[in-house]
N, CA, C and O atoms as a Maestro MAE file, in Angstrom:
{
 s_m_m2io_version
 :::
 2.0.0
}

f_m_ct {
 s_m_title
 :::
 protein
 m_atom[308] {
  # First column is atom index #
  i_m_mmod_type
  r_m_x_coord
  r_m_y_coord
  r_m_z_coord
  i_m_residue_number
  s_m_chain_name
  s_m_pdb_residue_name
  s_m_pdb_atom_name
  i_m_atomic_number
  :::
  1 25 20.249 53.150 -49.953 1 A "PHE " " N  " 7
  2 3 20.009 52.502 -48.683 1 A "PHE " " CA " 6
  3 2 21.249 52.667 -47.817 1 A "PHE " " C  " 6
  4 15 22.227 51.938 -47.985 1 A "PHE " " O  " 8
  5 25 21.215 53.606 -46.909 2 A "TYR " " N  " 7
  6 3 22.344 53.829 -46.020 2 A "TYR " " CA " 6
  7 2 22.360 52.772 -44.931 2 A "TYR " " C  " 6
  8 15 21.311 52.378 -44.421 2 A "TYR " " O  " 8
  9 25 23.545 52.319 -44.579 3 A "ALA " " N  " 7
  10 3 23.714 51.355 -43.496 3 A "ALA " " CA " 6
  11 2 24.172 52.091 -42.244 3 A "ALA " " C  " 6
  12 15 24.863 53.106 -42.331 3 A "ALA " " O  " 8
  13 25 23.788 51.580 -41.090 4 A "PHE " " N  " 7
  14 3 24.188 52.166 -39.818 4 A "PHE " " CA " 6
  15 2 24.782 51.097 -38.928 4 A "PHE " " C  " 6
  16 15 24.367 49.939 -38.954 4 A "PHE " " O  " 8
  17 25 25.757 51.505 -38.143 5 A "TRP " " N  " 7
  18 3 26.312 50.660 -37.109 5 A "TRP " " CA " 6
  19 2 26.587 51.559 -35.922 5 A "TRP " " C  " 6
  20 15 26.412 52.775 -36.009 5 A "TRP " " O  " 8
  21 25 27.007 50.988 -34.833 6 A "MET " " N  " 7
  22 3 27.072 51.739 -33.588 6 A "MET " " CA " 6
  23 2 28.505 51.906 -33.117 6 A "MET " " C  " 6
  24 15 28.862 51.397 -32.055 6 A "MET " " O  " 8
  25 25 29.326 52.600 -33.872 7 A "LYS " " N  " 7
  26 3 30.725 52.783 -33.515 7 A "LYS " " CA " 6
  27 2 30.850 53.416 -32.132 7 A "LYS " " C  " 6
  28 15 30.350 54.512 -31.884 7 A "LYS " " O  " 8
  29 25 31.517 52.711 -31.257 8 A "GLY " " N  " 7
  30 3 31.796 53.235 -29.929 8 A "GLY " " CA " 6
  31 2 30.617 53.250 -28.969 8 A "GLY " " C  " 6
  32 15 30.761 53.731 -27.844 8 A "GLY " " O  " 8
  33 25 29.444 52.737 -29.375 9 A "MET " " N  " 7
  34 3 28.282 52.742 -28.473 9 A "MET " " CA " 6
  35 2 28.545 51.811 -27.297 9 A "MET " " C  " 6
  36 15 29.251 50.811 -27.424 9 A "MET " " O  " 8
  37 25 27.970 52.155 -26.160 10 A "ARG " " N  " 7
  38 3 28.172 51.346 -24.956 10 A "ARG " " CA " 6
  39 2 26.866 50.812 -24.395 10 A "ARG " " C  " 6
  40 15 26.812 50.329 -23.264 10 A "ARG " " O  " 8
  41 25 25.806 50.907 -25.208 11 A "PHE " " N  " 7
  42 3 24.504 50.380 -24.786 11 A "PHE " " CA " 6
  43 2 23.702 50.051 -26.040 11 A "PHE " " C  " 6
  44 15 24.003 50.558 -27.121 11 A "PHE " " O  " 8
  45 25 22.698 49.217 -25.904 12 A "SER " " N  " 7
  46 3 21.854 48.819 -27.029 12 A "SER " " CA " 6
  47 2 20.861 49.916 -27.373 12 A "SER " " C  " 6
  48 15 20.474 50.703 -26.509 12 A "SER " " O  " 8
  49 25 20.445 49.970 -28.644 13 A "ILE " " N  " 7
  50 3 19.508 51.006 -29.093 13 A "ILE " " CA " 6
  51 2 18.473 50.412 -30.047 13 A "ILE " " C  " 6
  52 15 18.645 49.306 -30.559 13 A "ILE " " O  " 8
  53 25 17.406 51.159 -30.275 14 A "ASP " " N  " 7
  54 3 16.467 50.916 -31.368 14 A "ASP " " CA " 6
  55 2 16.851 51.881 -32.482 14 A "ASP " " C  " 6
  56 15 17.089 53.061 -32.224 14 A "ASP " " O  " 8
  57 25 16.914 51.391 -33.716 15 A "ILE " " N  " 7
  58 3 17.186 52.253 -34.861 15 A "ILE " " CA " 6
  59 2 15.907 52.323 -35.685 15 A "ILE " " C  " 6
  60 15 15.399 51.302 -36.149 15 A "ILE " " O  " 8
  61 25 15.386 53.545 -35.866 16 A "VAL " " N  " 7
  62 3 14.107 53.769 -36.536 16 A "VAL " " CA " 6
  63 2 14.369 54.541 -37.832 16 A "VAL " " C  " 6
  64 15 14.867 55.667 -37.800 16 A "VAL " " O  " 8
  65 25 14.032 53.934 -38.963 17 A "PHE " " N  " 7
  66 3 14.226 54.577 -40.265 17 A "PHE " " CA " 6
  67 2 12.937 55.269 -40.681 17 A "PHE " " C  " 6
  68 15 11.851 54.707 -40.545 17 A "PHE " " O  " 8
  69 25 13.062 56.491 -41.189 18 A "LEU " " N  " 7
  70 3 11.913 57.330 -41.529 18 A "LEU " " CA " 6
  71 2 11.993 57.788 -42.981 18 A "LEU " " C  " 6
  72 15 13.082 57.933 -43.538 18 A "LEU " " O  " 8
  73 25 10.833 58.012 -43.586 19 A "ARG " " N  " 7
  74 3 10.765 58.646 -44.906 19 A "ARG " " CA " 6
  75 2 9.443 59.380 -45.024 19 A "ARG " " C  " 6
  76 15 8.380 58.839 -44.719 19 A "ARG " " O  " 8
  77 25 9.532 60.619 -45.472 20 A "ASP " " N  " 7
  78 3 8.336 61.435 -45.705 20 A "ASP " " CA " 6
  79 2 7.394 61.436 -44.510 20 A "ASP " " C  " 6
  80 15 6.176 61.360 -44.673 20 A "ASP " " O  " 8
  81 25 7.959 61.523 -43.304 21 A "GLY " " N  " 7
  82 3 7.133 61.634 -42.107 21 A "GLY " " CA " 6
  83 2 6.490 60.355 -41.628 21 A "GLY " " C  " 6
  84 15 5.521 60.399 -40.870 21 A "GLY " " O  " 8
  85 25 7.016 59.197 -42.061 22 A "ARG " " N  " 7
  86 3 6.491 57.905 -41.605 22 A "ARG " " CA " 6
  87 2 7.634 56.963 -41.253 22 A "ARG " " C  " 6
  88 15 8.728 57.058 -41.808 22 A "ARG " " O  " 8
  89 25 7.364 56.057 -40.326 23 A "ILE " " N  " 7
  90 3 8.330 55.012 -40.000 23 A "ILE " " CA " 6
  91 2 8.281 53.968 -41.109 23 A "ILE " " C  " 6
  92 15 7.232 53.381 -41.373 23 A "ILE " " O  " 8
  93 25 9.435 53.738 -41.764 24 A "VAL " " N  " 7
  94 3 9.481 52.744 -42.835 24 A "VAL " " CA " 6
  95 2 10.143 51.445 -42.389 24 A "VAL " " C  " 6
  96 15 9.976 50.413 -43.039 24 A "VAL " " O  " 8
  97 25 10.892 51.482 -41.288 25 A "ASP " " N  " 7
  98 3 11.495 50.262 -40.762 25 A "ASP " " CA " 6
  99 2 11.973 50.507 -39.341 25 A "ASP " " C  " 6
  100 15 12.313 51.632 -38.974 25 A "ASP " " O  " 8
  101 25 11.998 49.446 -38.546 26 A "LEU " " N  " 7
  102 3 12.461 49.483 -37.160 26 A "LEU " " CA " 6
  103 2 13.434 48.338 -36.943 26 A "LEU " " C  " 6
  104 15 13.190 47.210 -37.370 26 A "LEU " " O  " 8
  105 25 14.520 48.634 -36.286 27 A "HIS " " N  " 7
  106 3 15.455 47.590 -35.851 27 A "HIS " " CA " 6
  107 2 15.533 47.709 -34.337 27 A "HIS " " C  " 6
  108 15 16.323 48.499 -33.821 27 A "HIS " " O  " 8
  109 25 14.727 46.937 -33.619 28 A "PRO " " N  " 7
  110 3 14.704 47.053 -32.158 28 A "PRO " " CA " 6
  111 2 15.853 46.290 -31.511 28 A "PRO " " C  " 6
  112 15 16.360 45.308 -32.053 28 A "PRO " " O  " 8
  113 25 16.242 46.769 -30.344 29 A "GLN " " N  " 7
  114 3 17.213 46.073 -29.499 29 A "GLN " " CA " 6
  115 2 18.516 45.737 -30.231 29 A "GLN " " C  " 6
  116 15 19.037 44.631 -30.087 29 A "GLN " " O  " 8
  117 25 19.041 46.676 -31.009 30 A "VAL " " N  " 7
  118 3 20.315 46.443 -31.698 30 A "VAL " " CA " 6
  119 2 21.399 46.430 -30.620 30 A "VAL " " C  " 6
  120 15 21.616 47.438 -29.948 30 A "VAL " " O  " 8
  121 25 22.081 45.287 -30.453 31 A "PRO " " N  " 7
  122 3 23.014 45.152 -29.326 31 A "PRO " " CA " 6
  123 2 24.351 45.841 -29.589 31 A "PRO " " C  " 6
  124 15 24.821 45.907 -30.725 31 A "PRO " " O  " 8
  125 25 24.946 46.345 -28.527 32 A "PHE " " N  " 7
  126 3 26.311 46.848 -28.639 32 A "PHE " " CA " 6
  127 2 27.246 45.659 -28.465 32 A "PHE " " C  " 6
  128 15 26.859 44.632 -27.907 32 A "PHE " " O  " 8
  129 25 28.463 45.802 -28.941 33 A "GLU " " N  " 7
  130 3 29.484 44.779 -28.754 33 A "GLU " " CA " 6
  131 2 30.673 45.433 -28.072 33 A "GLU " " C  " 6
  132 15 31.302 46.330 -28.632 33 A "GLU " " O  " 8
  133 25 30.973 44.993 -26.890 34 A "ALA " " N  " 7
  134 3 32.114 45.566 -26.175 34 A "ALA " " CA " 6
  135 2 33.367 45.449 -27.045 34 A "ALA " " C  " 6
  136 15 33.733 44.354 -27.473 34 A "ALA " " O  " 8
  137 25 34.017 46.583 -27.302 35 A "GLY " " N  " 7
  138 3 35.213 46.597 -28.115 35 A "GLY " " CA " 6
  139 2 34.955 46.516 -29.611 35 A "GLY " " C  " 6
  140 15 35.901 46.469 -30.397 35 A "GLY " " O  " 8
  141 25 33.681 46.499 -30.021 36 A "GLY " " N  " 7
  142 3 33.339 46.405 -31.442 36 A "GLY " " CA " 6
  143 2 32.342 47.471 -31.850 36 A "GLY " " C  " 6
  144 15 32.077 48.414 -31.104 36 A "GLY " " O  " 8
  145 25 31.796 47.308 -33.041 37 A "ASN " " N  " 7
  146 3 30.847 48.281 -33.573 37 A "ASN " " CA " 6
  147 2 29.420 47.761 -33.654 37 A "ASN " " C  " 6
  148 15 28.540 48.483 -34.123 37 A "ASN " " O  " 8
  149 25 29.166 46.558 -33.222 38 A "GLY " " N  " 7
  150 3 27.822 45.999 -33.319 38 A "GLY " " CA " 6
  151 2 27.470 45.661 -34.752 38 A "GLY " " C  " 6
  152 15 28.280 45.864 -35.656 38 A "GLY " " O  " 8
  153 25 26.266 45.146 -34.969 39 A "PRO " " N  " 7
  154 3 25.855 44.756 -36.311 39 A "PRO " " CA " 6
  155 2 25.587 45.970 -37.205 39 A "PRO " " C  " 6
  156 15 25.311 47.065 -36.714 39 A "PRO " " O  " 8
  157 25 25.671 45.764 -38.503 40 A "THR " " N  " 7
  158 3 25.307 46.785 -39.483 40 A "THR " " CA " 6
  159 2 23.855 46.555 -39.876 40 A "THR " " C  " 6
  160 15 23.478 45.432 -40.210 40 A "THR " " O  " 8
  161 25 23.037 47.602 -39.842 41 A "VAL " " N  " 7
  162 3 21.623 47.462 -40.199 41 A "VAL " " CA " 6
  163 2 21.286 48.395 -41.354 41 A "VAL " " C  " 6
  164 15 21.854 49.480 -41.486 41 A "VAL " " O  " 8
  165 25 20.349 47.948 -42.189 42 A "ARG " " N  " 7
  166 3 19.847 48.719 -43.332 42 A "ARG " " CA " 6
  167 2 18.321 48.654 -43.314 42 A "ARG " " C  " 6
  168 15 17.740 47.670 -42.858 42 A "ARG " " O  " 8
  169 25 17.678 49.708 -43.813 43 A "PRO " " N  " 7
  170 3 16.214 49.677 -43.881 43 A "PRO " " CA " 6
  171 2 15.743 48.806 -45.044 43 A "PRO " " C  " 6
  172 15 16.468 48.606 -46.019 43 A "PRO " " O  " 8
  173 25 14.515 48.292 -44.927 44 A "ARG " " N  " 7
  174 3 13.901 47.519 -46.019 44 A "ARG " " CA " 6
  175 2 13.418 48.427 -47.133 44 A "ARG " " C  " 6
  176 15 13.246 47.991 -48.271 44 A "ARG " " O  " 8
  177 25 13.200 49.695 -46.802 45 A "GLU " " N  " 7
  178 3 12.753 50.691 -47.772 45 A "GLU " " CA " 6
  179 2 13.682 51.892 -47.701 45 A "GLU " " C  " 6
  180 15 14.405 52.066 -46.721 45 A "GLU " " O  " 8
  181 25 13.664 52.720 -48.742 46 A "LEU " " N  " 7
  182 3 14.452 53.943 -48.715 46 A "LEU " " CA " 6
  183 2 14.035 54.816 -47.539 46 A "LEU " " C  " 6
  184 15 12.859 54.874 -47.181 46 A "LEU " " O  " 8
  185 25 15.011 55.492 -46.944 47 A "ALA " " N  " 7
  186 3 14.747 56.357 -45.799 47 A "ALA " " CA " 6
  187 2 15.424 57.702 -46.023 47 A "ALA " " C  " 6
  188 15 16.446 57.790 -46.702 47 A "ALA " " O  " 8
  189 25 14.833 58.764 -45.434 48 A "ASP " " N  " 7
  190 3 15.453 60.076 -45.522 48 A "ASP " " CA " 6
  191 2 15.871 60.612 -44.155 48 A "ASP " " C  " 6
  192 15 16.390 61.723 -44.055 48 A "ASP " " O  " 8
  193 25 15.644 59.824 -43.101 49 A "ALA " " N  " 7
  194 3 16.060 60.199 -41.755 49 A "ALA " " CA " 6
  195 2 16.158 58.943 -40.894 49 A "ALA " " C  " 6
  196 15 15.546 57.915 -41.186 49 A "ALA " " O  " 8
  197 25 16.934 59.052 -39.844 50 A "VAL " " N  " 7
  198 3 17.103 57.938 -38.903 50 A "VAL " " CA " 6
  199 2 17.014 58.492 -37.487 50 A "VAL " " C  " 6
  200 15 17.557 59.554 -37.182 50 A "VAL " " O  " 8
  201 25 16.325 57.758 -36.640 51 A "LEU " " N  " 7
  202 3 16.206 58.133 -35.242 51 A "LEU " " CA " 6
  203 2 16.764 56.991 -34.403 51 A "LEU " " C  " 6
  204 15 16.364 55.839 -34.576 51 A "LEU " " O  " 8
  205 25 17.675 57.299 -33.507 52 A "GLU " " N  " 7
  206 3 18.221 56.309 -32.591 52 A "GLU " " CA " 6
  207 2 17.709 56.636 -31.196 52 A "GLU " " C  " 6
  208 15 17.849 57.763 -30.720 52 A "GLU " " O  " 8
  209 25 17.114 55.636 -30.543 53 A "VAL " " N  " 7
  210 3 16.574 55.815 -29.200 53 A "VAL " " CA " 6
  211 2 17.047 54.643 -28.340 53 A "VAL " " C  " 6
  212 15 17.476 53.625 -28.883 53 A "VAL " " O  " 8
  213 25 16.980 54.761 -27.013 54 A "PRO " " N  " 7
  214 3 17.400 53.662 -26.155 54 A "PRO " " CA " 6
  215 2 16.632 52.376 -26.486 54 A "PRO " " C  " 6
  216 15 15.454 52.421 -26.843 54 A "PRO " " O  " 8
  217 25 17.304 51.248 -26.364 55 A "ALA " " N  " 7
  218 3 16.699 49.950 -26.670 55 A "ALA " " CA " 6
  219 2 15.387 49.774 -25.895 55 A "ALA " " C  " 6
  220 15 15.330 50.015 -24.689 55 A "ALA " " O  " 8
  221 25 14.354 49.358 -26.594 56 A "GLY " " N  " 7
  222 3 13.053 49.121 -25.991 56 A "GLY " " CA " 6
  223 2 12.111 50.306 -26.037 56 A "GLY " " C  " 6
  224 15 10.918 50.150 -25.778 56 A "GLY " " O  " 8
  225 25 12.613 51.484 -26.359 57 A "TYR " " N  " 7
  226 3 11.787 52.699 -26.367 57 A "TYR " " CA " 6
  227 2 10.687 52.629 -27.424 57 A "TYR " " C  " 6
  228 15 9.544 53.001 -27.159 57 A "TYR " " O  " 8
  229 25 11.032 52.154 -28.619 58 A "ALA " " N  " 7
  230 3 10.036 52.078 -29.699 58 A "ALA " " CA " 6
  231 2 8.876 51.158 -29.305 58 A "ALA " " C  " 6
  232 15 7.712 51.521 -29.478 58 A "ALA " " O  " 8
  233 25 9.184 49.982 -28.783 59 A "ALA " " N  " 7
  234 3 8.130 49.034 -28.385 59 A "ALA " " CA " 6
  235 2 7.322 49.579 -27.211 59 A "ALA " " C  " 6
  236 15 6.097 49.458 -27.187 59 A "ALA " " O  " 8
  237 25 8.005 50.179 -26.238 60 A "ALA " " N  " 7
  238 3 7.314 50.718 -25.062 60 A "ALA " " CA " 6
  239 2 6.323 51.817 -25.435 60 A "ALA " " C  " 6
  240 15 5.342 52.041 -24.726 60 A "ALA " " O  " 8
  241 25 6.581 52.501 -26.547 61 A "ASN " " N  " 7
  242 3 5.701 53.572 -26.997 61 A "ASN " " CA " 6
  243 2 4.800 53.162 -28.149 61 A "ASN " " C  " 6
  244 15 4.100 53.996 -28.723 61 A "ASN " " O  " 8
  245 25 4.815 51.872 -28.492 62 A "GLY " " N  " 7
  246 3 3.904 51.342 -29.496 62 A "GLY " " CA " 6
  247 2 4.232 51.735 -30.925 62 A "GLY " " C  " 6
  248 15 3.359 51.673 -31.791 62 A "GLY " " O  " 8
  249 25 5.478 52.141 -31.197 63 A "TRP " " N  " 7
  250 3 5.846 52.553 -32.545 63 A "TRP " " CA " 6
  251 2 5.833 51.365 -33.493 63 A "TRP " " C  " 6
  252 15 6.302 50.280 -33.150 63 A "TRP " " O  " 8
  253 25 5.291 51.578 -34.695 64 A "GLN " " N  " 7
  254 3 5.210 50.531 -35.716 64 A "GLN " " CA " 6
  255 2 5.480 51.121 -37.089 64 A "GLN " " C  " 6
  256 15 5.378 52.331 -37.293 64 A "GLN " " O  " 8
  257 25 5.829 50.244 -38.034 65 A "ARG " " N  " 7
  258 3 5.985 50.678 -39.423 65 A "ARG " " CA " 6
  259 2 4.687 51.339 -39.873 65 A "ARG " " C  " 6
  260 15 3.597 50.860 -39.561 65 A "ARG " " O  " 8
  261 25 4.812 52.434 -40.603 66 A "GLY " " N  " 7
  262 3 3.644 53.152 -41.103 66 A "GLY " " CA " 6
  263 2 3.188 54.282 -40.215 66 A "GLY " " C  " 6
  264 15 2.432 55.146 -40.657 66 A "GLY " " O  " 8
  265 25 3.636 54.296 -38.954 67 A "ASP " " N  " 7
  266 3 3.241 55.386 -38.047 67 A "ASP " " CA " 6
  267 2 3.778 56.719 -38.556 67 A "ASP " " C  " 6
  268 15 4.877 56.791 -39.106 67 A "ASP " " O  " 8
  269 25 2.978 57.780 -38.363 68 A "ARG " " N  " 7
  270 3 3.407 59.134 -38.728 68 A "ARG " " CA " 6
  271 2 4.380 59.654 -37.683 68 A "ARG " " C  " 6
  272 15 4.297 59.315 -36.503 68 A "ARG " " O  " 8
  273 25 5.308 60.491 -38.149 69 A "VAL " " N  " 7
  274 3 6.322 61.080 -37.286 69 A "VAL " " CA " 6
  275 2 6.324 62.583 -37.523 69 A "VAL " " C  " 6
  276 15 6.206 63.039 -38.660 69 A "VAL " " O  " 8
  277 25 6.459 63.347 -36.449 70 A "ARG " " N  " 7
  278 3 6.549 64.792 -36.567 70 A "ARG " " CA " 6
  279 2 7.722 65.272 -35.721 70 A "ARG " " C  " 6
  280 15 7.838 64.930 -34.544 70 A "ARG " " O  " 8
  281 25 8.572 66.055 -36.328 71 A "PHE " " N  " 7
  282 3 9.699 66.633 -35.617 71 A "PHE " " CA " 6
  283 2 9.320 68.013 -35.127 71 A "PHE " " C  " 6
  284 15 8.708 68.795 -35.855 71 A "PHE " " O  " 8
  285 25 9.682 68.308 -33.906 72 A "GLU " " N  " 7
  286 3 9.428 69.633 -33.344 72 A "GLU " " CA " 6
  287 2 10.715 70.189 -32.766 72 A "GLU " " C  " 6
  288 15 11.468 69.486 -32.092 72 A "GLU " " O  " 8
  289 25 10.954 71.466 -33.043 73 A "ARG " " N  " 7
  290 3 12.103 72.124 -32.431 73 A "ARG " " CA " 6
  291 2 11.714 72.522 -31.020 73 A "ARG " " C  " 6
  292 15 10.623 73.045 -30.792 73 A "ARG " " O  " 8
  293 25 12.598 72.275 -30.083 74 A "THR " " N  " 7
  294 3 12.352 72.676 -28.694 74 A "THR " " CA " 6
  295 2 13.412 73.687 -28.285 74 A "THR " " C  " 6
  296 15 14.547 73.647 -28.761 74 A "THR " " O  " 8
  297 25 13.034 74.573 -27.417 75 A "ASN " " N  " 7
  298 3 13.990 75.549 -26.878 75 A "ASN " " CA " 6
  299 2 14.572 75.008 -25.581 75 A "ASN " " C  " 6
  300 15 13.859 74.500 -24.715 75 A "ASN " " O  " 8
  301 25 15.863 75.130 -25.478 76 A "ARG " " N  " 7
  302 3 16.529 74.727 -24.228 76 A "ARG " " CA " 6
  303 2 17.024 75.985 -23.551 76 A "ARG " " C  " 6
  304 15 17.956 76.635 -24.023 76 A "ARG " " O  " 8
  305 25 16.395 76.323 -22.445 77 A "ASP " " N  " 7
  306 3 16.793 77.528 -21.698 77 A "ASP " " CA " 6
  307 2 17.555 77.150 -20.457 77 A "ASP " " C  " 6
  308 15 17.973 78.025 -19.699 77 A "ASP " " O  " 8
  :::
 }
 m_bond[307] {
  # First column is bond index #
  i_m_from
  i_m_to
  i_m_order
  :::
  1 1 2 1
  2 2 3 1
  3 3 4 2
  4 3 5 1
  5 5 6 1
  6 6 7 1
  7 7 8 2
  8 7 9 1
  9 9 10 1
  10 10 11 1
  11 11 12 2
  12 11 13 1
  13 13 14 1
  14 14 15 1
  15 15 16 2
  16 15 17 1
  17 17 18 1
  18 18 19 1
  19 19 20 2
  20 19 21 1
  21 21 22 1
  22 22 23 1
  23 23 24 2
  24 23 25 1
  25 25 26 1
  26 26 27 1
  27 27 28 2
  28 27 29 1
  29 29 30 1
  30 30 31 1
  31 31 32 2
  32 31 33 1
  33 33 34 1
  34 34 35 1
  35 35 36 2
  36 35 37 1
  37 37 38 1
  38 38 39 1
  39 39 40 2
  40 39 41 1
  41 41 42 1
  42 42 43 1
  43 43 44 2
  44 43 45 1
  45 45 46 1
  46 46 47 1
  47 47 48 2
  48 47 49 1
  49 49 50 1
  50 50 51 1
  51 51 52 2
  52 51 53 1
  53 53 54 1
  54 54 55 1
  55 55 56 2
  56 55 57 1
  57 57 58 1
  58 58 59 1
  59 59 60 2
  60 59 61 1
  61 61 62 1
  62 62 63 1
  63 63 64 2
  64 63 65 1
  65 65 66 1
  66 66 67 1
  67 67 68 2
  68 67 69 1
  69 69 70 1
  70 70 71 1
  71 71 72 2
  72 71 73 1
  73 73 74 1
  74 74 75 1
  75 75 76 2
  76 75 77 1
  77 77 78 1
  78 78 79 1
  79 79 80 2
  80 79 81 1
  81 81 82 1
  82 82 83 1
  83 83 84 2
  84 83 85 1
  85 85 86 1
  86 86 87 1
  87 87 88 2
  88 87 89 1
  89 89 90 1
  90 90 91 1
  91 91 92 2
  92 91 93 1
  93 93 94 1
  94 94 95 1
  95 95 96 2
  96 95 97 1
  97 97 98 1
  98 98 99 1
  99 99 100 2
  100 99 101 1
  101 101 102 1
  102 102 103 1
  103 103 104 2
  104 103 105 1
  105 105 106 1
  106 106 107 1
  107 107 108 2
  108 107 109 1
  109 109 110 1
  110 110 111 1
  111 111 112 2
  112 111 113 1
  113 113 114 1
  114 114 115 1
  115 115 116 2
  116 115 117 1
  117 117 118 1
  118 118 119 1
  119 119 120 2
  120 119 121 1
  121 121 122 1
  122 122 123 1
  123 123 124 2
  124 123 125 1
  125 125 126 1
  126 126 127 1
  127 127 128 2
  128 127 129 1
  129 129 130 1
  130 130 131 1
  131 131 132 2
  132 131 133 1
  133 133 134 1
  134 134 135 1
  135 135 136 2
  136 135 137 1
  137 137 138 1
  138 138 139 1
  139 139 140 2
  140 139 141 1
  141 141 142 1
  142 142 143 1
  143 143 144 2
  144 143 145 1
  145 145 146 1
  146 146 147 1
  147 147 148 2
  148 147 149 1
  149 149 150 1
  150 150 151 1
  151 151 152 2
  152 151 153 1
  153 153 154 1
  154 154 155 1
  155 155 156 2
  156 155 157 1
  157 157 158 1
  158 158 159 1
  159 159 160 2
  160 159 161 1
  161 161 162 1
  162 162 163 1
  163 163 164 2
  164 163 165 1
  165 165 166 1
  166 166 167 1
  167 167 168 2
  168 167 169 1
  169 169 170 1
  170 170 171 1
  171 171 172 2
  172 171 173 1
  173 173 174 1
  174 174 175 1
  175 175 176 2
  176 175 177 1
  177 177 178 1
  178 178 179 1
  179 179 180 2
  180 179 181 1
  181 181 182 1
  182 182 183 1
  183 183 184 2
  184 183 185 1
  185 185 186 1
  186 186 187 1
  187 187 188 2
  188 187 189 1
  189 189 190 1
  190 190 191 1
  191 191 192 2
  192 191 193 1
  193 193 194 1
  194 194 195 1
  195 195 196 2
  196 195 197 1
  197 197 198 1
  198 198 199 1
  199 199 200 2
  200 199 201 1
  201 201 202 1
  202 202 203 1
  203 203 204 2
  204 203 205 1
  205 205 206 1
  206 206 207 1
  207 207 208 2
  208 207 209 1
  209 209 210 1
  210 210 211 1
  211 211 212 2
  212 211 213 1
  213 213 214 1
  214 214 215 1
  215 215 216 2
  216 215 217 1
  217 217 218 1
  218 218 219 1
  219 219 220 2
  220 219 221 1
  221 221 222 1
  222 222 223 1
  223 223 224 2
  224 223 225 1
  225 225 226 1
  226 226 227 1
  227 227 228 2
  228 227 229 1
  229 229 230 1
  230 230 231 1
  231 231 232 2
  232 231 233 1
  233 233 234 1
  234 234 235 1
  235 235 236 2
  236 235 237 1
  237 237 238 1
  238 238 239 1
  239 239 240 2
  240 239 241 1
  241 241 242 1
  242 242 243 1
  243 243 244 2
  244 243 245 1
  245 245 246 1
  246 246 247 1
  247 247 248 2
  248 247 249 1
  249 249 250 1
  250 250 251 1
  251 251 252 2
  252 251 253 1
  253 253 254 1
  254 254 255 1
  255 255 256 2
  256 255 257 1
  257 257 258 1
  258 258 259 1
  259 259 260 2
  260 259 261 1
  261 261 262 1
  262 262 263 1
  263 263 264 2
  264 263 265 1
  265 265 266 1
  266 266 267 1
  267 267 268 2
  268 267 269 1
  269 269 270 1
  270 270 271 1
  271 271 272 2
  272 271 273 1
  273 273 274 1
  274 274 275 1
  275 275 276 2
  276 275 277 1
  277 277 278 1
  278 278 279 1
  279 279 280 2
  280 279 281 1
  281 281 282 1
  282 282 283 1
  283 283 284 2
  284 283 285 1
  285 285 286 1
  286 286 287 1
  287 287 288 2
  288 287 289 1
  289 289 290 1
  290 290 291 1
  291 291 292 2
  292 291 293 1
  293 293 294 1
  294 294 295 1
  295 295 296 2
  296 295 297 1
  297 297 298 1
  298 298 299 1
  299 299 300 2
  300 299 301 1
  301 301 302 1
  302 302 303 1
  303 303 304 2
  304 303 305 1
  305 305 306 1
  306 306 307 1
  307 307 308 2
  :::
 }
}
């Protein structure tokens, strides 16, 4: 169970833990702390990937535990 914190972050984020193509845990609205690292968060289940998005993004897009996730490579021209 890897722990994450937000060293040097200057804004709040959602931390989304993934395993085998599914969301296994969400930590929404993880606050930044000016001059600090913010709270340390861990998933409730084992995870093999982590996605950090702007605070509120997961809720705004209806993301929930158990949802399938697919990664796609994009070309930047």
